[in-house]
C-alpha positions in Angstrom: -32.1 -13.9 -22.2 -30.3 -17.1 -21.5 -27.0 -15.4 -22.3 -27.8 -12.7 -19.8 -28.6 -15.2 -17.1 -25.3 -17.1 -17.8 -23.3 -13.8 -17.5 -25.1 -12.9 -14.3 -24.5 -16.4 -12.9 -20.8 -16.2 -13.8 -20.5 -12.8 -12.1 -22.2 -14.0 -9.0 -19.8 -17.0 -8.8 -16.8 -14.7 -9.2 -18.1 -12.4 -6.4 -18.7 -15.3 -4.1 -15.2 -16.7 -4.8 -13.5 -13.4 -4.3 -15.4 -12.8 -1.0 -14.0 -16.1 0.3 -10.5 -14.7 0.1 -10.0 -13.2 3.4 -7.5 -10.5 4.6 -5.3 -11.9 7.3 -5.5 -10.4 10.7 -2.1 -9.3 12.1 -2.2 -12.1 14.7 -2.6 -14.6 11.8 0.7 -13.5 10.3 3.6 -15.7 11.5 5.8 -14.0 14.1 9.0 -15.5 12.7 8.8 -13.8 9.3 12.0 -12.0 8.2 11.5 -8.3 7.3 12.0 -9.2 3.7 9.1 -11.8 3.9 6.6 -9.1 5.1 7.4 -7.1 2.0 7.5 -10.1 -0.3 4.0 -11.3 0.9 2.6 -7.8 0.6 3.9 -7.5 -3.0 2.6 -10.9 -3.9 -0.8 -10.0 -2.7 -0.8 -7.0 -5.0 0.9 -8.6 -8.0 -1.0 -11.9 -8.0 -4.5 -10.8 -6.7 -4.6 -7.0 -6.8 -5.3 -7.4 -3.0 -4.3 -4.0 -1.6 -5.9 -4.7 1.8 -3.8 -7.8 2.5 -0.7 -5.8 1.4 -1.6 -3.0 3.8 -2.0 -5.5 6.7 1.5 -7.0 6.0 3.2 -3.5 5.8 1.4 -2.3 9.0 2.2 -5.5 10.9 5.8 -5.2 9.9 5.8 -1.6 11.3 4.2 -2.8 14.6 6.6 -5.7 15.0 9.8 -3.9 13.9 9.5 -0.3 15.2 13.3 -0.1 15.6 14.0 -0.8 11.9 14.3 2.8 10.7 14.8 2.1 7.0 12.2 -0.7 6.9 9.6 1.6 8.4 10.3 4.3 5.8 10.0 1.7 3.0 6.8 0.3 4.5 5.4 3.8 4.9 6.2 4.5 1.2 4.5 1.3 0.1 1.4 2.1 2.3 1.3 5.6 0.9 1.6 4.3 -2.7 -1.2 1.8 -2.1 -3.4 4.6 -0.9 -2.5 6.5 -4.1 -3.3 3.5 -6.3 -6.7 3.1 -4.5 -7.4 6.8 -5.3 -7.2 7.8 -1.6 -5.2 10.9 -2.4 -5.7 12.7 0.9 -4.3 9.8 2.9 -1.5 9.2 0.3 -0.5 12.9 0.3 -0.4 13.0 4.1 1.8 9.9 4.3 4.2 11.1 1.5 4.6 14.4 3.4 5.4 12.5 6.6 8.1 10.6 4.6 9.5 13.8 3.3 9.6 15.2 6.9 11.7 12.3 8.0 14.4 13.3 5.6 14.6 16.7 7.4 15.7 15.1 10.7 19.1 14.0 11.9 18.2 10.4 11.1 18.0 11.2 7.4 21.7 10.3 6.8 20.8 6.7 7.8 18.1 6.5 5.2 18.3 5.4 1.6 17.3 8.0 -1.0 14.8 6.1 -3.1 11.8 6.6 -0.7 12.5 10.4 -0.7 12.8 10.6 -4.5 9.7 8.5 -5.3 7.6 10.2 -2.6 8.4 13.6 -4.2 7.4 12.2 -7.6 4.1 10.7 -6.6 3.3 13.8 -4.4 3.9 16.0 -7.5 1.5 13.9 -9.5 -1.2 14.2 -6.8 -0.7 17.9 -6.5 -0.8 18.3 -10.3 -4.1 16.3 -10.4 -5.5 18.5 -7.7 -4.6 21.6 -9.7 -6.2 20.3 -12.8 -9.4 19.3 -11.0 -9.5 22.8 -9.5 -9.3 24.3 -12.9 -12.3 22.4 -14.3 
């Protein structure tokens, strides 16, 4: 019984500590960050803390503050879509990956790097394959 109480106490402490880590509001993100710093902080949030919500805030804030950065926005959209995929939010991820693919069908496509297109196709194929296998069950 004492062991169970100790485990429960440890779990409660971990939940309390994790609830103290707050997701920054966009207005709390410094205005003078370079584009690379938004991506770096988002990636650190995921790599160090598995904090997808903070990463999403950094990517979205980048998009809002740098709407003219065509390549950066495609990369941010890819990262946002991939985070939705990792969270199991397949409908949102699929919609975003399809939006990315659509950008490569516009006249601006020649100004974009290929990697978001290639990776979007690959992850979208995984989502669609999972949907097919679920439908077969």
